[in-house]
N, C-alpha and C positions, 0 to 999 in steps of 0.2 A: 231410576232404572237407564245405568250407562250402555248397558250391553244391546247391541243392534245386530240383527240378522237379518237377509236376505231369503226367501226360497222359493221354489216354483211350487205351486201349490195347485194340484191338477184336481184335487176333489176325491182322488184315489184313496185306498187307505195307507198307502206309505207315506205320501208326503201330509197327509191328515196326522200319522202317528208322529212326523217328524214334528210338523205345528206344536202339537201340545209338549210334545220332548222341550222343544226352546222355550215357551212362555213358562213350562215349569222351571227350567233353570233362570227365568228370570230375564228372559230376551223380549226387546220390543219388535215386533216381527212385520216385516214390509213382505207380503205376500204378492205373486206374479201367478195369476192364471192365464192359461194359453188357449187361445181358440183358432186350433190350424185347418179346420174343417172335419174334426172327427167324428165319426158317426155316433158314439156314445156320449155325445157332447151334454147329457145329462148330469156328467163330471160335474159341468160346471155350475150349475144348477145347485147340487149338493153342495159346493165349496160356498156358493154363496150364504148356503143354509146354515154351514156351520160359522161362516164369520156372525150371520146374525145371531144364532145360538151365542156364540162367547161374547158379542155386545150386552146382550141381555144379560149376561154373566159379571158384566163390568170387567170384562176383558177385550181391550181395543186393538184390533189387528188391520192395518191398512191393506187393502186389495186392490190391483189393477189387474183388469182383464186387456190382455196384447192379444191385437186382431192380427192371425198370421194365414188367416186363411187364403190370400190371393198366392202369397207366395209358396205357402206350401201344397197348395193344389196341383201343382207342377209332377209333384211327387208321385213314385208309385209305391202304395200301399193298401192292404186290405182294409187298413182303418178309415181311409179318406176317399177310397175311391165306389161310388154307387155300383152295385152290380157285382162287385168283387166278395164274393162271399167271406166271411169271418171263419175260420179254421176253428175245428172241435176237437180236444184231445187233451192229452198232457202237453205243460208249458216247453218242455225240452225234445218235444218229437220235432221232425223236420219241418214238417207243415207251418209249424208255429212261426218260422221265419217269415212267414207273408205277412206277417202284424210288425214288422220291422218298418219304420216310418225312418227313410237315410238321411241321417245325419241331424235328427231330429233334436238331441240332447246336447249336441255341440253349438247347435241354433237358441238353444234353451238358455246354455248356460253363457252363451256369449252375451245374452241381452240381461241376465242376472247380473254378469259383470260389469257392464257399463251401468245398471241402476244400483248396483253396491257402490262403485267407485263415485258415482254422482252425491251419493247419500254421504259417503265419508268426505269427499272435498266438501261438500257444502257446511257439513255438523263437524267437519274436524273430528271423525270418530273410526274407530276399528270396526268392520263389517265384517261378518261371517256368511258364508253363501251357504245357505242349506240345500241339500239334495237326498231325497229320500231312498235312492239305488240301493239294492240289496243282491245278496248273491244269488237267490232265486233267478233274476234276470240274467246272469253272466254267459248261459249258454247260448241263449238266443238273440240277446240284446248286447252285441259288444261294446256299445257307447253307455254300457253300464257297469265297466269294468275297472278296477282302480289304476290300472294302468295310461286307460284312456284318461281320467281326470289328471292325474299325476302331468299328465303329456298335456294335458288342457293346460292345468293351472300354470306351469311354467310357460308357454307360449302367451297365456295373457299378461304374466309378468313383464315379457320379455317387450310386451307391445303396448305396455301402459304405464303413465307415469303414476306414484303414488300408490304402486303396487304392494308395499309394506303395511298398508292399511287392509287388504283384502285376503282372506283364509277360506278353504274350504271347509265345510262340515259335510261329512258323510258315516254318518254314526253307525249305519246299517249296512255299511258296506262288504262287511263280512258274515253277514248273519243274515237272516230271510224272513219271511212274512210270520212266523210264529214269534220269532226275535222282536219285531215292530211291535205286535199285538202286546207279550209282554211288558216291554217297556212302557208301551203307552198306559197299560193299566196303572203303572206306577204314576207317572205323568198326569193323569186325569184324575188320580185320587189326591194327588198335591193340590191341584187346581179345584178341588171341589166340583166336580162337574161329571156328568152322567154318561158313564162308556156306552151304553147303547145308545142312546143319543147322537153322540158323535160320531159314533160309526153308523148309524141307520143314515148319516148324512153323508156318506161317502158312495162311490162306485169304481167297483173294479172290471165289471163286466166289460168287453167289446161287441157283445151284440144283444143287448135288454130288449125286450119287446116296447111297444107305444106306452105302455103304462109304466114303463121305467122298471119294469122287473127283469131282474139278470135271469141269465139264461141256466145259469148251474154247469154248461158245457163247454164252454169256452176255457183255454189255456190258464188263463188268468182269474177264473171262476174257481175252477179245481184248486189250484193252490192256498186260495182266500179261503176254500170251505175247510180243508186240512188245515189250516193254521188256525181257525176259530175251534176245530174238535180238538186241536192239541192242547189247546189253552182250557177247555172243559164250557168254552161258551156257544150258544145259538147264535149266529149271524143275525144281525137284526136287519140288514136289509131284506126288502121283498125279494122271492122266487117264483117263478112259474110254476111250481110244485111245491108239494108238502117240504120241509127240512129235512126230514128223514130221509125222504126217498132221494134228496138232493145230495146229501151226505153220503149215502150208499152208492150212489155212481160214482163220487169223486173219490171213494174209496178203493172202489173196482178200476178205475182208470190209472189209480196209481199202481194198485196191485198188479195191472196187467204190463204197466211200464217197466216196470221192475223185472217183470221175469223176459222181457225183451233184452234187459242189459245184462 
């Protein structure tokens, strides 16, 4: 296996879709997960669970967890500050900007670039940097937009030797969560893995309960629920309520949002 990739692997459905995409394409994957003090830290446990599941199926993925809690504790965001409630509603509503973590993706990408360069230099290989960003994030998260990564990649190239060995891979940047799930169905089939196990080992919710169950009400939840419904599947992660009620609520939120615009 000569192809190598480094990815940001949060344990969410987007980065998990990216992981199986690369594995199905024959890449050796080095995954970095970030502990930045996020309240929904269960995503890191789910990420570890998928790494273990892949290992049980003879698929080796190197995972490193990078501790950024100290550095990012000074950032203002509903995702990291205790007592700052996670907003509910549609992903594109104004209040969802409270879930932005300032400069998060630039920090994550910078670490990935350094890691990719280290592997490229040490092993004399070309390395792809994979990120699961998608168009559903563009409205609220400016650091998920194509022009951001185009500018970032140019800056990294200017600031580093051996940059010709590194390239960005953003397969979903013009797609959405439905795109990711449909792509994952194909990739998981090629890998002979279980779709429900893979996605049960993910977390998208910003405000899960103490048992790790998703609320179904945060913007990220709504987007995920609608994506699973669009591909005709029930989401395998646990929710605080019955799937039919969770889905009904998500559809209603989407309807109300469309009526506003």
